[in-house]
DSSP file (Angstrom, degrees, kcal/mol; ACC not computed):
  #  RESIDUE AA STRUCTURE BP1 BP2  ACC     N-H-->O    O-->H-N    N-H-->O    O-->H-N    TCO  KAPPA ALPHA  PHI   PSI    X-CA   Y-CA   Z-CA
    1    1 A M              0   0    0      0, 0.0     2,-0.6     0, 0.0    23,-0.1   0.000 360.0 360.0 360.0 145.9   42.5   69.5   47.0
    2    2 A I        -     0   0    0     21,-0.4     2,-0.7    20,-0.3     0, 0.0  -0.822 360.0-146.1 -94.7 124.6   42.3   72.2   49.6
    3    3 A T        +     0   0    0     -2,-0.6     3,-0.1     1,-0.1    20,-0.1  -0.824  33.3 156.3 -90.4 120.3   45.7   73.7   50.7
    4    4 A N    >   +     0   0    0     -2,-0.7     3,-1.9     1,-0.1    -1,-0.1  -0.412   4.4 157.0-143.3  59.2   45.3   74.5   54.3
    5    5 A P  T 3  S+     0   0    0      0, 0.0    -1,-0.1     0, 0.0    -2,-0.0   0.780  79.1  51.7 -64.0 -25.8   48.8   74.6   55.9
    6    6 A E  T 3  S-     0   0    0     -3,-0.1    -2,-0.0     0, 0.0    -3,-0.0   0.456 109.3-123.6 -87.3  -0.1   47.7   76.9   58.7
    7    7 A R    <   +     0   0    0     -3,-1.9     3,-0.1     1,-0.1    -3,-0.1   0.912  47.1 180.0  57.7  45.0   44.8   74.5   59.5
    8    8 A K        -     0   0    0      1,-0.1     2,-0.4     0, 0.0    -1,-0.1  -0.230  36.6 -88.1 -70.8 163.9   42.4   77.3   59.1
    9    9 A I        -     0   0    0      2,-0.0     2,-0.3    -2,-0.0    -1,-0.1  -0.607  51.7-177.9 -74.3 129.7   38.6   76.9   59.6
   10   10 A I        -     0   0    0     -2,-0.4     2,-0.5    -3,-0.1     8,-0.1  -0.924  31.1-108.0-128.2 155.4   37.0   75.8   56.4
   11   11 A K        -     0   0    0     -2,-0.3    -2,-0.0     1,-0.0     0, 0.0  -0.716  31.6-154.6 -85.4 126.5   33.3   75.2   55.5
   12   12 A V        -     0   0    0     -2,-0.5     3,-0.1     4,-0.1     4,-0.1  -0.875  18.6-118.8-103.7 128.8   32.6   71.5   55.0
   13   13 A P    >   -     0   0    0      0, 0.0     3,-1.6     0, 0.0    -1,-0.0  -0.229  42.4 -84.7 -62.3 153.8   29.7   70.5   52.7
   14   14 A D  T 3  S+     0   0    0      1,-0.3     3,-0.1     3,-0.0    14,-0.0  -0.304 116.2  22.2 -56.9 139.5   26.8   68.5   54.2
   15   15 A G  T 3  S+     0   0    0      1,-0.3    13,-2.4    -3,-0.1     2,-0.3   0.550 109.8  94.5  79.4   8.0   27.5   64.8   54.3
   16   16 A K  E <   -A   27   0A   0     -3,-1.6     2,-0.3    11,-0.3    -1,-0.3  -0.861  53.6-159.3-126.1 160.8   31.3   65.3   54.1
   17   17 A I  E     -A   26   0A   0      9,-2.5     9,-3.0    -2,-0.3     2,-0.5  -0.957  27.6-114.5-132.4 156.8   34.2   65.5   56.5
   18   18 A C  E     -A   25   0A   0     -2,-0.3     7,-0.2     7,-0.2     6,-0.1  -0.807  33.2-118.7 -96.0 124.7   37.6   67.0   55.8
   19   19 A D     >  -     0   0    0      5,-3.0     4,-1.3    -2,-0.5    -1,-0.0  -0.364  12.3-139.8 -64.6 136.1   40.5   64.5   55.9
   20   20 A Y  T  4 S+     0   0    0      2,-0.2    -1,-0.1     1,-0.1    30,-0.0   0.802  96.6  38.0 -66.8 -31.9   43.1   65.2   58.6
   21   21 A I  T  4 S+     0   0    0      3,-0.1    -1,-0.1     1,-0.1    32,-0.1   0.936 132.3  15.9 -88.4 -53.0   46.1   64.4   56.3
   22   22 A D  T  4 S-     0   0    0      2,-0.1   -20,-0.3   -19,-0.0    -2,-0.2   0.411  89.2-127.1-110.1   2.4   45.3   65.7   52.8
   23   23 A D     <  +     0   0    0     -4,-1.3   -21,-0.4     1,-0.2     2,-0.2   0.638  59.4 143.8  62.5  16.3   42.4   68.1   53.5
   24   24 A K        -     0   0    0    -23,-0.1    -5,-3.0    -6,-0.1     2,-0.4  -0.583  56.3-110.4 -81.8 149.8   40.2   66.4   50.9
   25   25 A F  E     -A   18   0A   0     -7,-0.2     2,-0.3    -2,-0.2    -7,-0.2  -0.657  40.3-175.9 -79.5 133.7   36.5   66.1   51.5
   26   26 A R  E     -A   17   0A   0     -9,-3.0    -9,-2.5    -2,-0.4     2,-0.0  -0.895  35.1 -84.5-127.3 157.3   35.4   62.5   52.1
   27   27 A R  E     -A   16   0A   0     -2,-0.3     2,-1.2   -11,-0.2   -11,-0.3  -0.340  44.2-115.5 -62.0 140.4   32.0   61.0   52.6
   28   28 A D        +     0   0    0    -13,-2.4    -1,-0.1     4,-0.1   -12,-0.1  -0.663  60.6 142.5 -81.3  95.4   30.8   61.1   56.2
   29   29 A T     >  -     0   0    0     -2,-1.2     4,-1.7     1,-0.1     5,-0.2  -0.894  64.6-111.6-130.9 160.1   30.7   57.5   57.2
   30   30 A P  H  > S+     0   0    0      0, 0.0     4,-1.6     0, 0.0     5,-0.1   0.890 119.6  54.6 -57.9 -38.1   31.4   55.5   60.3
   31   31 A E  H  > S+     0   0    0      1,-0.2     4,-2.1     2,-0.2     5,-0.1   0.877 105.0  53.0 -63.3 -37.5   34.4   53.9   58.5
   32   32 A E  H  > S+     0   0    0      1,-0.2     4,-2.6     2,-0.2    -1,-0.2   0.867 104.4  55.4 -68.3 -35.2   35.8   57.4   57.7
   33   33 A Y  H  X S+     0   0    0     -4,-1.7     4,-2.0     2,-0.2    -1,-0.2   0.896 107.4  50.3 -62.4 -38.5   35.6   58.4   61.4
   34   34 A V  H  X S+     0   0    0     -4,-1.6     4,-2.2     2,-0.2    -2,-0.2   0.935 111.0  48.5 -63.0 -46.1   37.7   55.4   62.2
   35   35 A R  H  X S+     0   0    0     -4,-2.1     4,-2.7     1,-0.2    -2,-0.2   0.909 109.9  51.7 -62.1 -41.9   40.3   56.3   59.5
   36   36 A Q  H  X S+     0   0    0     -4,-2.6     4,-2.4     1,-0.2    -1,-0.2   0.893 108.7  51.4 -62.9 -38.9   40.4   59.9   60.8
   37   37 A T  H  X S+     0   0    0     -4,-2.0     4,-2.1     2,-0.2    -1,-0.2   0.914 111.1  47.7 -62.9 -43.0   41.1   58.7   64.3
   38   38 A I  H  X S+     0   0    0     -4,-2.2     4,-2.4     2,-0.2    -2,-0.2   0.922 110.8  51.5 -63.8 -44.1   43.9   56.5   63.1
   39   39 A E  H  X S+     0   0    0     -4,-2.7     4,-1.8     1,-0.2    -2,-0.2   0.928 110.6  48.2 -58.2 -46.7   45.4   59.4   61.0
   40   40 A K  H  X S+     0   0    0     -4,-2.4     4,-3.2     1,-0.2     5,-0.4   0.889 111.6  49.8 -63.4 -39.7   45.3   61.7   64.1
   41   41 A R  H  X>S+     0   0    0     -4,-2.1     5,-2.0     1,-0.2     4,-1.8   0.884 106.7  55.3 -66.9 -38.2   47.0   59.1   66.3
   42   42 A L  H  <5S+     0   0    0     -4,-2.4     6,-2.5     3,-0.2    -1,-0.2   0.903 118.7  34.3 -60.2 -40.5   49.7   58.5   63.7
   43   43 A V  H  X5S+     0   0    0     -4,-1.8     4,-0.5     4,-0.2    -2,-0.2   0.944 127.3  34.3 -79.2 -51.6   50.6   62.2   63.7
   44   44 A N  H  <5S+     0   0    0     -4,-3.2    -3,-0.2    -5,-0.2    -2,-0.2   0.865 131.5  23.9 -79.6 -37.9   49.9   63.2   67.4
   45   45 A E  T  <5S+     0   0    0     -4,-1.8    -3,-0.2    -5,-0.4    -1,-0.1   0.853 130.6  36.2 -96.3 -40.8   50.9   60.0   69.3
   46   46 A H  T  4<S-     0   0    0     -5,-2.0    -3,-0.2     2,-0.1    -4,-0.1   0.478  99.1-130.4 -96.6  -3.2   53.4   58.2   67.0
   47   47 A K     <  +     0   0    0     -4,-0.5    -4,-0.2    -6,-0.3     2,-0.2   0.738  47.3 157.1  64.0  29.5   54.9   61.5   65.7
   48   48 A Y        -     0   0    0     -6,-2.5     2,-0.3     1,-0.1    -1,-0.2  -0.590  43.5-118.0 -76.0 148.0   54.8   60.7   61.9
   49   49 A K    >>  -     0   0    0     -2,-0.2     3,-1.6     1,-0.1     4,-0.5  -0.626  16.2-122.9 -83.5 146.5   54.8   63.8   59.7
   50   50 A R  G >4 S+     0   0    0      1,-0.3     3,-1.4    -2,-0.3    -1,-0.1   0.860 112.4  62.2 -55.0 -35.7   51.7   64.4   57.5
   51   51 A E  G 34 S+     0   0    0      1,-0.3    28,-0.5    27,-0.0    -1,-0.3   0.732  98.2  56.4 -65.6 -22.0   54.0   64.4   54.5
   52   52 A Q  G <4 S+     0   0    0     -3,-1.6    21,-3.1    26,-0.1     2,-0.5   0.610  97.3  77.0 -81.5 -13.0   55.0   60.8   55.2
   53   53 A I  E <<  -B   72   0B   0     -3,-1.4     2,-0.4    -4,-0.5    19,-0.2  -0.848  58.2-172.5-109.0 132.1   51.4   59.6   55.1
   54   54 A K  E     -B   71   0B   0     17,-2.5    17,-2.5    -2,-0.5     2,-0.4  -0.961  13.5-143.7-121.6 141.6   49.4   59.1   52.0
   55   55 A I  E    S+B   70   0B   0     -2,-0.4    15,-0.2     1,-0.2    14,-0.2  -0.857  78.6   0.3-108.8 138.7   45.6   58.3   51.9
   56   56 A E  E    S-     0   0B   0     13,-2.2     2,-0.4    -2,-0.4    -1,-0.2   0.932  86.6-170.8  50.3  52.9   44.0   55.9   49.4
   57   57 A F  E     -B   68   0B   0     11,-1.6    11,-2.8    -3,-0.3     2,-0.2  -0.607  19.1-123.8 -80.9 127.8   47.4   55.3   47.8
   58   58 A G  E     -B   67   0B   0     -2,-0.4     2,-0.3     9,-0.2     9,-0.2  -0.514  28.9-168.5 -74.4 135.8   47.4   53.3   44.6
   59   59 A L        -     0   0    0      7,-3.1     2,-0.5    -2,-0.2    -1,-0.0  -0.781  16.8-137.8-117.6 162.8   49.4   50.1   44.4
   60   60 A K        +     0   0    0     -2,-0.3     2,-0.5     5,-0.2     5,-0.2  -0.958  24.6 168.6-125.4 113.9   50.5   47.9   41.6
   61   61 A L  B >   -C   64   0C   0      3,-2.3     3,-2.0    -2,-0.5     2,-0.3  -0.853  68.5 -62.3-124.1  93.1   50.2   44.1   42.2
   62   62 A G  T 3  S-     0   0    0     -2,-0.5    -1,-0.0     1,-0.3     0, 0.0  -0.533 117.3 -20.1  64.6-125.6   50.7   42.3   38.9
   63   63 A S  T 3  S+     0   0    0     -2,-0.3    -1,-0.3    -3,-0.1     2,-0.2   0.553 122.5  93.6 -90.1  -8.1   47.8   43.4   36.7
   64   64 A R  B <   -C   61   0C   0     -3,-2.0    -3,-2.3     1,-0.0     0, 0.0  -0.543  55.9-163.6 -84.6 151.1   45.7   44.5   39.7
   65   65 A R        +     0   0    0     -5,-0.2    -5,-0.2    -2,-0.2    -1,-0.0  -0.565  21.2 168.9-132.7  69.1   45.7   48.1   41.0
   66   66 A P        -     0   0    0      0, 0.0    -7,-3.1     0, 0.0     2,-0.4  -0.254  27.0-128.3 -74.6 169.6   44.3   48.1   44.5
   67   67 A R  E     -B   58   0B   0     -9,-0.2     2,-0.4    -7,-0.0    -9,-0.2  -0.949   8.3-139.5-119.5 142.4   44.4   51.1   46.9
   68   68 A A  E     -B   57   0B   0    -11,-2.8   -11,-1.6    -2,-0.4   -12,-0.2  -0.827  11.9-139.8 -95.4 137.5   45.7   51.1   50.4
   69   69 A D  E    S+     0   0B   0     -2,-0.4   -13,-2.2     1,-0.2     2,-0.4   0.943  88.1  10.2 -60.0 -48.6   43.6   53.2   52.9
   70   70 A I  E     -B   55   0B   0    -15,-0.2     2,-0.4   -14,-0.1    -1,-0.2  -0.999  66.1-175.7-137.8 131.0   46.7   54.5   54.7
   71   71 A V  E     -B   54   0B   0    -17,-2.5   -17,-2.5    -2,-0.4     2,-0.5  -0.992   9.1-158.6-126.2 134.9   50.4   54.2   53.7
   72   72 A I  E     -B   53   0B   0     -2,-0.4   -19,-0.2   -19,-0.2     3,-0.1  -0.963   9.1-154.2-114.6 123.0   53.3   55.5   55.8
   73   73 A F        -     0   0    0    -21,-3.1     3,-0.1    -2,-0.5     4,-0.1  -0.647  32.2 -91.7 -90.9 151.8   56.6   56.2   54.0
   74   74 A P    >   -     0   0    0      0, 0.0     3,-2.0     0, 0.0    -1,-0.1  -0.174  55.2 -81.6 -59.7 154.8   59.9   56.0   55.9
   75   75 A G  T 3  S+     0   0    0      1,-0.3     3,-0.1    -3,-0.1   -27,-0.0  -0.285 119.0  22.5 -55.8 139.3   61.3   59.1   57.5
   76   76 A G  T 3  S+     0   0    0      1,-0.1     2,-0.8    -3,-0.1    -1,-0.3   0.230 101.0 101.3  85.1 -14.5   63.1   61.3   55.1
   77   77 A Y    <   +     0   0    0     -3,-2.0     2,-0.5    -4,-0.1    -1,-0.1  -0.886  49.2 178.4-106.1 105.9   61.2   59.8   52.1
   78   78 A V              0   0    0     -2,-0.8   -26,-0.1     1,-0.1   -27,-0.0  -0.935 360.0 360.0-111.4 124.2   58.5   62.1   51.0
   79   79 A R              0   0    0     -2,-0.5    -1,-0.1   -28,-0.5   -27,-0.1   0.370 360.0 360.0-106.2 360.0   56.4   60.9   48.1
């Protein structure tokens, strides 16, 4: 993971985009652009803190272990 607290300019490899929340490189797809737009709106319009938001968060549902694209934890609860 890239630590980029100052939101500095970083070089992104071809075919990748840098995630707005966790600064990880993700595949450059139309679906990822939608997710990035949602992430930015959650922070900029709805005023969630980046620390409250987790991307591709693993869940446990019985014996299944699906992942949620975006999870928002309550204020004051940082995971």
